[in-house]
LOVO-393162 format. One record per atom (N, C-alpha, C, CB): residue number from 1; residue in three letters; x, y, z. Coordinates in steps of 0.1 Angstrom, whole numbers. Glycine has a CB too. Example, Ala and Ser with C-alpha at 12.3 -4.5 7.8 and 13.67 -1.06 7.14 Angstrom:
<1, Ala, <132, -57, 78>>
<1, Ala, <123, -45, 78>>
<1, Ala, <132, -33, 78>>
<1, Ala, <113, -45, 90>>
<2, Ser, <128, -22, 71>>
<2, Ser, <137, -11, 71>>
<2, Ser, <129, 0, 79>>
<2, Ser, <141, -6, 57>>
***
This chain:
<1, Met, <168, 162, 260>>
<1, Met, <169, 162, 245>>
<1, Met, <156, 168, 240>>
<1, Met, <171, 148, 240>>
<2, Ser, <158, 177, 230>>
<2, Ser, <146, 184, 224>>
<2, Ser, <138, 174, 215>>
<2, Ser, <150, 196, 217>>
<3, Met, <126, 178, 213>>
<3, Met, <117, 169, 204>>
<3, Met, <123, 169, 190>>
<3, Met, <103, 175, 204>>
<4, Lys, <129, 179, 185>>
<4, Lys, <135, 179, 172>>
<4, Lys, <146, 169, 171>>
<4, Lys, <140, 193, 168>>
<5, Ala, <154, 168, 181>>
<5, Ala, <165, 159, 181>>
<5, Ala, <160, 145, 182>>
<5, Ala, <174, 162, 193>>
<6, Ile, <150, 142, 189>>
<6, Ile, <144, 129, 190>>
<6, Ile, <139, 125, 177>>
<6, Ile, <133, 128, 201>>
<7, Val, <131, 133, 170>>
<7, Val, <125, 130, 157>>
<7, Val, <136, 128, 147>>
<7, Val, <116, 141, 153>>
<8, Ala, <146, 136, 147>>
<8, Ala, <157, 135, 138>>
<8, Ala, <164, 121, 140>>
<8, Ala, <167, 146, 139>>
<9, Ser, <166, 117, 152>>
<9, Ser, <173, 105, 156>>
<9, Ser, <164, 93, 151>>
<9, Ser, <175, 104, 170>>
<10, Met, <151, 94, 153>>
<10, Met, <142, 83, 148>>
<10, Met, <142, 82, 133>>
<10, Met, <128, 86, 153>>
<11, Gly, <143, 94, 126>>
<11, Gly, <143, 93, 112>>
<11, Gly, <156, 87, 106>>
<11, Gly, <142, 107, 106>>
<12, Ile, <167, 91, 113>>
<12, Ile, <180, 85, 108>>
<12, Ile, <180, 70, 111>>
<12, Ile, <191, 92, 116>>
<13, Gly, <175, 66, 122>>
<13, Gly, <174, 52, 126>>
<13, Gly, <166, 44, 116>>
<13, Gly, <170, 50, 140>>
<14, Ala, <154, 50, 113>>
<14, Ala, <145, 43, 103>>
<14, Ala, <151, 42, 90>>
<14, Ala, <132, 51, 103>>
<15, Ala, <158, 53, 85>>
<15, Ala, <165, 52, 72>>
<15, Ala, <176, 42, 72>>
<15, Ala, <170, 66, 69>>
<16, Ala, <183, 41, 82>>
<16, Ala, <194, 31, 83>>
<16, Ala, <188, 17, 83>>
<16, Ala, <203, 33, 96>>
<17, Gly, <178, 15, 90>>
<17, Gly, <171, 2, 90>>
<17, Gly, <165, -2, 76>>
<17, Gly, <160, 1, 100>>
<18, Ala, <160, 8, 70>>
<18, Ala, <154, 6, 56>>
<18, Ala, <165, 2, 46>>
<18, Ala, <146, 18, 51>>
<19, Val, <176, 9, 47>>
<19, Val, <188, 5, 38>>
<19, Val, <192, -9, 41>>
<19, Val, <199, 15, 40>>
<20, Ala, <193, -13, 54>>
<20, Ala, <198, -26, 57>>
<20, Ala, <188, -37, 51>>
<20, Ala, <199, -28, 72>>
<21, Val, <175, -34, 52>>
<21, Val, <165, -44, 47>>
<21, Val, <166, -44, 32>>
<21, Val, <151, -40, 52>>
<22, Leu, <168, -33, 26>>
<22, Leu, <168, -33, 11>>
<22, Leu, <181, -40, 6>>
<22, Leu, <168, -18, 6>>
<23, Met, <191, -41, 14>>
<23, Met, <203, -48, 9>>
<23, Met, <202, -63, 10>>
<23, Met, <215, -43, 18>>
<24, Met, <191, -68, 16>>
<24, Met, <189, -82, 17>>
<24, Met, <184, -87, 4>>
<24, Met, <179, -85, 29>>
<25, Pro, <186, -100, 1>>
<25, Pro, <180, -106, -11>>
<25, Pro, <165, -106, -10>>
<25, Pro, <185, -121, -13>>
<26, Arg, <158, -105, -22>>
<26, Arg, <144, -104, -23>>
<26, Arg, <137, -116, -16>>
<26, Arg, <139, -103, -37>>
<27, Ser, <144, -128, -16>>
<27, Ser, <137, -140, -11>>
<27, Ser, <138, -140, 4>>
<27, Ser, <144, -152, -17>>
<28, Asn, <145, -131, 11>>
<28, Asn, <147, -131, 25>>
<28, Asn, <134, -128, 32>>
<28, Asn, <158, -120, 29>>
<29, Pro, <130, -136, 42>>
<29, Pro, <117, -134, 48>>
<29, Pro, <115, -120, 55>>
<29, Pro, <114, -145, 58>>
<30, Thr, <126, -115, 60>>
<30, Thr, <126, -102, 67>>
<30, Thr, <123, -91, 57>>
<30, Thr, <139, -99, 74>>
<31, Arg, <129, -92, 45>>
<31, Arg, <126, -82, 34>>
<31, Arg, <111, -83, 30>>
<31, Arg, <136, -84, 22>>
<32, Gln, <106, -96, 28>>
<32, Gln, <92, -97, 24>>
<32, Gln, <83, -92, 35>>
<32, Gln, <89, -112, 22>>
<33, Leu, <86, -94, 47>>
<33, Leu, <77, -89, 58>>
<33, Leu, <78, -73, 58>>
<33, Leu, <82, -94, 72>>
<34, Ala, <90, -68, 56>>
<34, Ala, <91, -53, 55>>
<34, Ala, <83, -47, 44>>
<34, Ala, <106, -49, 54>>
<35, Ala, <83, -54, 32>>
<35, Ala, <76, -49, 21>>
<35, Ala, <61, -49, 24>>
<35, Ala, <79, -58, 8>>
<36, Lys, <56, -60, 30>>
<36, Lys, <42, -60, 34>>
<36, Lys, <38, -49, 44>>
<36, Lys, <38, -74, 40>>
<37, Ala, <47, -47, 53>>
<37, Ala, <45, -36, 63>>
<37, Ala, <45, -22, 57>>
<37, Ala, <55, -37, 75>>
<38, Ala, <54, -20, 47>>
<38, Ala, <55, -8, 40>>
<38, Ala, <42, -5, 32>>
<38, Ala, <67, -7, 31>>
<39, Gly, <37, -15, 26>>
<39, Gly, <25, -14, 18>>
<39, Gly, <13, -10, 27>>
<39, Gly, <22, -27, 11>>
<40, Lys, <12, -16, 39>>
<40, Lys, <1, -13, 48>>
<40, Lys, <3, 1, 54>>
<40, Lys, <1, -23, 60>>
<41, Val, <15, 5, 57>>
<41, Val, <17, 19, 61>>
<41, Val, <13, 29, 50>>
<41, Val, <32, 21, 66>>
<42, Glu, <17, 26, 38>>
<42, Glu, <14, 35, 27>>
<42, Glu, <-1, 36, 25>>
<42, Glu, <20, 30, 14>>
<43, Asp, <-9, 25, 26>>
<43, Asp, <-23, 25, 25>>
<43, Asp, <-29, 34, 37>>
<43, Asp, <-29, 11, 26>>
<44, Ala, <-24, 32, 49>>
<44, Ala, <-30, 40, 60>>
<44, Ala, <-27, 55, 58>>
<44, Ala, <-23, 35, 73>>
<45, Ala, <-15, 58, 53>>
<45, Ala, <-11, 72, 51>>
<45, Ala, <-20, 78, 40>>
<45, Ala, <4, 73, 47>>
<46, Met, <-23, 71, 30>>
<46, Met, <-32, 76, 20>>
<46, Met, <-46, 79, 25>>
<46, Met, <-32, 66, 8>>
<47, Lys, <-51, 69, 33>>
<47, Lys, <-64, 71, 39>>
<47, Lys, <-64, 84, 48>>
<47, Lys, <-69, 59, 47>>
<48, Ile, <-54, 85, 57>>
<48, Ile, <-54, 97, 66>>
<48, Ile, <-52, 109, 58>>
<48, Ile, <-42, 95, 75>>
<49, Gly, <-44, 109, 47>>
<49, Gly, <-42, 121, 39>>
<49, Gly, <-55, 125, 32>>
<49, Gly, <-31, 119, 29>>
<50, Gly, <-63, 115, 28>>
<50, Gly, <-76, 118, 21>>
<50, Gly, <-85, 124, 31>>
<50, Gly, <-81, 106, 15>>
<51, Lys, <-86, 119, 43>>
<51, Lys, <-95, 124, 53>>
<51, Lys, <-91, 139, 57>>
<51, Lys, <-95, 115, 66>>
<52, Leu, <-78, 141, 59>>
<52, Leu, <-73, 154, 62>>
<52, Leu, <-77, 164, 51>>
<52, Leu, <-58, 154, 64>>
<53, Asn, <-75, 160, 39>>
<53, Asn, <-78, 169, 27>>
<53, Asn, <-93, 172, 27>>
<53, Asn, <-74, 163, 14>>
<54, Glu, <-102, 162, 30>>
<54, Glu, <-116, 164, 30>>
<54, Glu, <-120, 174, 42>>
<54, Glu, <-124, 151, 32>>
<55, Thr, <-113, 172, 53>>
<55, Thr, <-116, 181, 65>>
<55, Thr, <-112, 195, 62>>
<55, Thr, <-110, 175, 77>>
<56, Leu, <-100, 197, 56>>
<56, Leu, <-95, 210, 54>>
<56, Leu, <-103, 217, 42>>
<56, Leu, <-80, 209, 50>>
<57, Asp, <-107, 209, 33>>
<57, Asp, <-115, 215, 22>>
<57, Asp, <-129, 220, 27>>
<57, Asp, <-117, 205, 11>>
<58, Ser, <-135, 213, 37>>
<58, Ser, <-148, 217, 41>>
<58, Ser, <-147, 229, 51>>
<58, Ser, <-154, 205, 48>>
<59, Met, <-136, 233, 55>>
<59, Met, <-135, 245, 64>>
<59, Met, <-136, 258, 57>>
<59, Met, <-121, 244, 72>>
***
C-alpha cells in the first residue's frame, strides 16, 4: 500500500471518529475528553507553526 493511501485511510478514519464523537451528548465523558485533546493538539500545532514560520523567515 502506498503512503498516500495510508494517509488517506488515516484521514478518513479520523474524520469518521470525530463525527461519531460530535454526535454524542455534550455531557458524555468521551466527548469532553475529546474536546480537551483537540484543544491540546491545536495548541501544539500553533506552537509548531509559529516555530516553522520563524525558521523560514530567517532563511
